[in-house]
C-alpha positions in Angstrom: 42.7 -66.8 -28.6 43.1 -70.5 -29.0 43.0 -73.2 -26.5 46.0 -75.6 -26.6 45.4 -79.3 -26.6 47.9 -82.2 -26.9 47.1 -85.0 -29.2 47.8 -88.4 -27.6 48.1 -91.3 -30.1 46.8 -94.7 -28.9 47.6 -97.5 -31.3 48.2 -96.9 -35.0 46.1 -94.4 -37.0 45.5 -94.2 -40.7 44.0 -91.3 -42.5 40.4 -92.4 -42.3 40.6 -93.3 -38.6 42.4 -90.0 -37.9 39.6 -88.1 -39.6 37.1 -89.7 -37.4 39.2 -88.8 -34.3 39.4 -85.2 -35.5 35.6 -85.0 -35.9 35.1 -86.3 -32.4 37.7 -83.9 -31.0 36.1 -80.9 -32.7 32.7 -81.9 -31.5 33.7 -82.2 -27.9 36.0 -79.2 -28.0 33.5 -76.7 -29.6 30.8 -77.8 -27.1 33.1 -77.1 -24.2 34.9 -74.0 -25.7 32.5 -72.4 -28.2 34.1 -69.8 -30.5 37.7 -70.9 -29.9 40.1 -72.8 -32.1 42.2 -75.7 -30.9 45.9 -76.2 -31.5 46.7 -79.9 -31.6 50.3 -81.0 -31.2 51.2 -84.5 -32.5 54.2 -86.5 -33.5 55.6 -87.3 -37.0 53.0 -89.9 -37.8 52.3 -89.7 -41.5 48.5 -89.3 -40.9 49.3 -86.2 -38.9 51.2 -84.5 -41.7 49.1 -85.3 -44.8 48.0 -82.0 -46.4 44.5 -83.2 -47.0 44.2 -84.2 -43.3 45.6 -80.8 -42.3 43.2 -79.0 -44.5 40.3 -81.1 -43.2 41.3 -80.3 -39.6 41.4 -76.5 -40.4 37.9 -76.8 -41.7 36.9 -78.1 -38.2 38.7 -75.3 -36.4 41.6 -77.5 -35.4 45.2 -76.6 -36.2 47.6 -79.5 -36.4 51.2 -78.9 -35.3 53.8 -81.7 -35.5 56.7 -81.8 -33.1 60.2 -82.5 -34.1 61.3 -86.1 -34.0 62.3 -87.6 -30.7 60.8 -84.8 -28.6 57.3 -86.2 -27.7 58.8 -88.3 -24.9 59.5 -85.1 -23.0 55.8 -84.5 -22.4 54.4 -88.0 -23.2 53.2 -89.5 -20.0 53.1 -93.1 -21.4 56.8 -92.8 -22.3 57.7 -91.5 -18.9 56.8 -94.6 -16.8 54.3 -97.2 -18.1 56.2 -98.4 -21.1 59.4 -98.6 -19.2 57.7 -100.6 -16.4 56.1 -102.8 -19.1 59.5 -103.7 -20.7 61.2 -104.5 -17.4 58.2 -106.6 -16.1 57.9 -108.4 -19.4 61.6 -109.5 -19.4 61.4 -110.7 -15.8 58.0 -112.5 -16.3 59.1 -114.0 -19.6 62.1 -115.7 -17.9 59.8 -117.0 -15.2 57.2 -118.2 -17.8 59.9 -120.1 -19.8 61.1 -121.9 -16.6 57.5 -122.7 -15.6 56.7 -124.0 -19.0 59.7 -126.3 -19.0 59.0 -127.7 -15.5 55.3 -128.2 -16.1 55.7 -129.4 -19.7 53.1 -126.8 -20.9 53.0 -124.7 -24.0 55.7 -122.0 -23.8 53.8 -119.7 -26.1 50.8 -119.6 -23.8 53.0 -119.0 -20.9 54.7 -116.0 -22.6 51.3 -114.6 -23.5 50.1 -114.8 -19.9 53.4 -113.2 -18.8 52.9 -110.3 -21.2 49.3 -109.9 -20.0 50.3 -109.8 -16.4 53.1 -107.3 -17.2 50.6 -105.1 -18.9 48.2 -105.1 -16.0 51.1 -104.1 -13.7 52.4 -101.3 -16.0 49.2 -99.7 -17.0 47.6 -99.5 -13.6 45.8 -96.3 -12.6 48.5 -95.2 -10.0 51.3 -95.6 -12.6 49.4 -93.6 -15.3 48.2 -90.9 -12.9 51.8 -90.6 -11.5 53.2 -90.2 -15.0 50.7 -87.4 -15.8 51.7 -85.6 -12.6 55.5 -86.0 -13.2 55.1 -84.7 -16.8 53.2 -81.6 -15.5 50.1 -82.4 -17.7 47.6 -83.2 -15.0 47.2 -81.1 -13.1 48.8 -78.7 -15.5 52.1 -77.3 -14.2 53.9 -75.1 -16.6 57.0 -74.7 -14.4 57.4 -78.5 -14.1 56.9 -79.0 -17.8 59.5 -76.4 -18.7 61.9 -78.0 -16.2 61.4 -81.4 -17.9 62.1 -79.8 -21.3 65.2 -78.1 -20.0 66.4 -81.3 -18.4 65.9 -83.3 -21.6 67.7 -80.6 -23.6 70.6 -80.5 -21.2 69.8 -76.9 -20.1 70.8 -76.6 -16.4 71.5 -73.7 -14.2 75.0 -72.9 -13.3 75.7 -73.6 -9.6 78.3 -72.9 -7.0 79.0 -76.4 -5.8 81.5 -78.7 -7.7 78.7 -81.1 -8.4 76.5 -78.4 -10.0 79.5 -77.0 -12.0 80.3 -80.5 -13.3 76.7 -81.1 -14.2 76.6 -77.8 -16.1 79.8 -78.7 -18.0 78.4 -82.0 -18.9 75.1 -80.5 -20.0 77.0 -78.0 -22.2 78.9 -80.8 -23.9 75.7 -82.8 -24.4 74.0 -79.7 -25.8 76.8 -79.1 -28.3 76.7 -82.7 -29.4 73.0 -82.4 -29.9 73.4 -79.3 -31.9 75.8 -81.1 -34.3 73.3 -83.9 -34.6 70.4 -81.5 -35.3 72.5 -79.7 -37.9 73.2 -82.9 -39.7 69.5 -84.0 -39.4 68.0 -80.8 -40.7 67.5 -82.1 -44.2 64.4 -82.7 -46.3 62.2 -85.6 -45.3 59.7 -86.5 -48.0 56.2 -87.5 -47.1 53.1 -86.4 -48.9 54.6 -82.9 -48.4 58.2 -82.1 -47.8 59.1 -80.9 -44.3 62.3 -80.4 -42.4 63.5 -82.6 -39.5 64.3 -81.4 -36.1 61.8 -78.5 -36.2 58.3 -77.8 -35.2 56.3 -77.2 -38.4 52.9 -75.6 -38.6 49.9 -76.5 -40.8 50.4 -73.3 -42.9 54.1 -74.2 -43.5 53.1 -77.7 -44.6 50.3 -76.4 -46.9 52.7 -74.0 -48.5 55.2 -76.8 -49.1 52.4 -78.9 -50.6 51.4 -76.0 -52.9 55.0 -75.6 -54.1 55.2 -79.4 -54.7 51.9 -79.3 -56.7 53.2 -76.4 -58.8 56.5 -78.3 -59.5 54.5 -81.4 -60.3 52.3 -79.4 -62.7 55.4 -77.9 -64.4 56.9 -81.4 -64.7 53.6 -82.7 -66.2 53.5 -79.8 -68.7 57.2 -80.3 -69.6 56.6 -84.1 -70.0 53.6 -83.4 -72.3 55.8 -81.0 -74.3 58.5 -83.6 -74.6 56.0 -86.2 -75.7 54.5 -83.9 -78.3 58.0 -83.1 -79.6 58.8 -86.9 -79.8 55.4 -87.5 -81.6 56.1 -84.7 -84.1 59.6 -86.0 -84.8 58.1 -89.5 -85.3 55.5 -88.2 -87.6 58.1 -86.2 -89.6 60.3 -89.3 -89.8 57.4 -91.4 -91.1 56.6 -88.7 -93.6 60.2 -88.7 -94.8 60.1 -92.5 -95.2 56.9 -92.2 -97.2 58.4 -89.5 -99.4 61.5 -91.6 -99.9 59.5 -94.7 -100.8 57.4 -92.6 -103.3 60.6 -91.1 -104.8 62.1 -94.5 -105.1 59.1 -95.8 -107.0 59.1 -92.7 -109.2 62.7 -93.3 -110.2 62.2 -97.0 -111.0 62.6 -98.2 -114.6 59.1 -98.3 -116.1 60.0 -101.2 -118.4 62.0 -103.8 -116.4 60.9 -102.6 -113.0 64.2 -103.9 -111.5 66.5 -100.9 -111.6 66.2 -97.5 -109.8 67.7 -94.3 -111.2 70.4 -92.9 -108.9 72.0 -90.4 -111.2 73.8 -92.7 -113.6 74.4 -92.1 -117.3 72.2 -92.9 -120.3 69.0 -93.0 -118.4 66.0 -91.6 -120.3 63.5 -89.7 -118.4 60.8 -87.1 -118.4 61.3 -83.6 -117.0 58.5 -84.3 -114.5 61.1 -86.6 -112.7 58.5 -89.4 -112.2 59.2 -91.4 -115.4 62.5 -93.1 -116.1 63.8 -95.9 -118.3 67.2 -97.6 -117.7 69.9 -97.7 -120.4 69.3 -101.4 -121.0 65.6 -100.9 -121.8 65.9 -97.5 -123.5 66.3 -98.9 -127.0 63.5 -101.4 -126.8 60.0 -101.1 -128.3 58.5 -101.4 -124.8 60.4 -98.2 -123.8 58.8 -96.4 -126.8 55.4 -97.6 -125.9 55.9 -96.6 -122.3 57.0 -93.1 -123.2 54.1 -92.7 -125.6 51.7 -93.7 -122.8 53.3 -91.3 -120.4 53.3 -88.3 -122.8 49.6 -88.5 -123.1 49.3 -87.6 -119.4 52.4 -85.5 -118.9 53.0 -82.0 -120.4 56.8 -82.2 -119.8 59.2 -83.0 -122.6 61.6 -86.0 -122.9 65.1 -85.5 -121.5 67.9 -87.8 -122.5 70.9 -87.9 -120.2 73.9 -88.2 -122.5 76.5 -86.6 -120.3 79.2 -89.3 -120.3 81.5 -87.3 -118.0 79.2 -86.6 -115.2 77.8 -88.9 -112.5 78.8 -92.5 -112.0 79.4 -94.9 -114.8 76.9 -96.9 -116.8 74.5 -99.4 -115.4 76.7 -99.9 -112.4 75.0 -96.8 -110.9 71.6 -98.5 -111.0 70.5 -100.7 -108.1 69.2 -104.2 -108.6 66.2 -105.1 -106.4 65.8 -108.6 -105.1 
């Protein structure tokens, strides 16, 4: 059995402050209700829906549930009267403060600040707050009154016999149908730290499951990204290797005498069968070519091959490339 609490948010909470609030709630609750777990219902504040906060609260014996958007005003006592009174009083007192500031030649900003302070004192008085709690059915707790408030906000009214009740029911049905269309359009993914759906009450277990799925997808994406990066690195390495091999092959096919021309399959080139020693046609009849061949033969076991095929390949020295 779990006792049910309602989490009222005062001001703006971040994760660290909310953790401190949860620790205090757990301390007070477990002293008063030992052995029980607490169900805390909050709004869509980001700090209420963070998976690490939800997991932290479960460790304290607190289970966080987040209400659908725009539903907390049904049971929120501060939304029932105090804030409405504050807005009305602020507008009225602001007008009076501006007039007083103009007549007395005083600072308008100070006058507006004083008007806001007086409006707050009037709106957040004890009778107003106590009355709001009573009308919402929170204190003293009145389940029938709370359910009636929910039905009224959702447009769920009983059918009646009088024309006024029948008209009210027809209007409620139309409002409810319109709300259903809005809810259907609004039931889409809303991304926070974890993905949840709008217009539904989601539990901590649902949120943790969504977070687990998100982490699995993120891990898969990281692995896929690493695989793509490894593939790119491998292709880059292979490309670099090909460039090195091409550069080495180019140097192996360079004329060993003039060092200007590179063998590209032309005629009358003289070369060794090892394919790393070539002499261009222009240098092949020189003494330097003979000395170069002699030096190469002392280190290479292959035999000399003279390309005399005049009909194959491209013609003459034009097939050689001149290097700048």
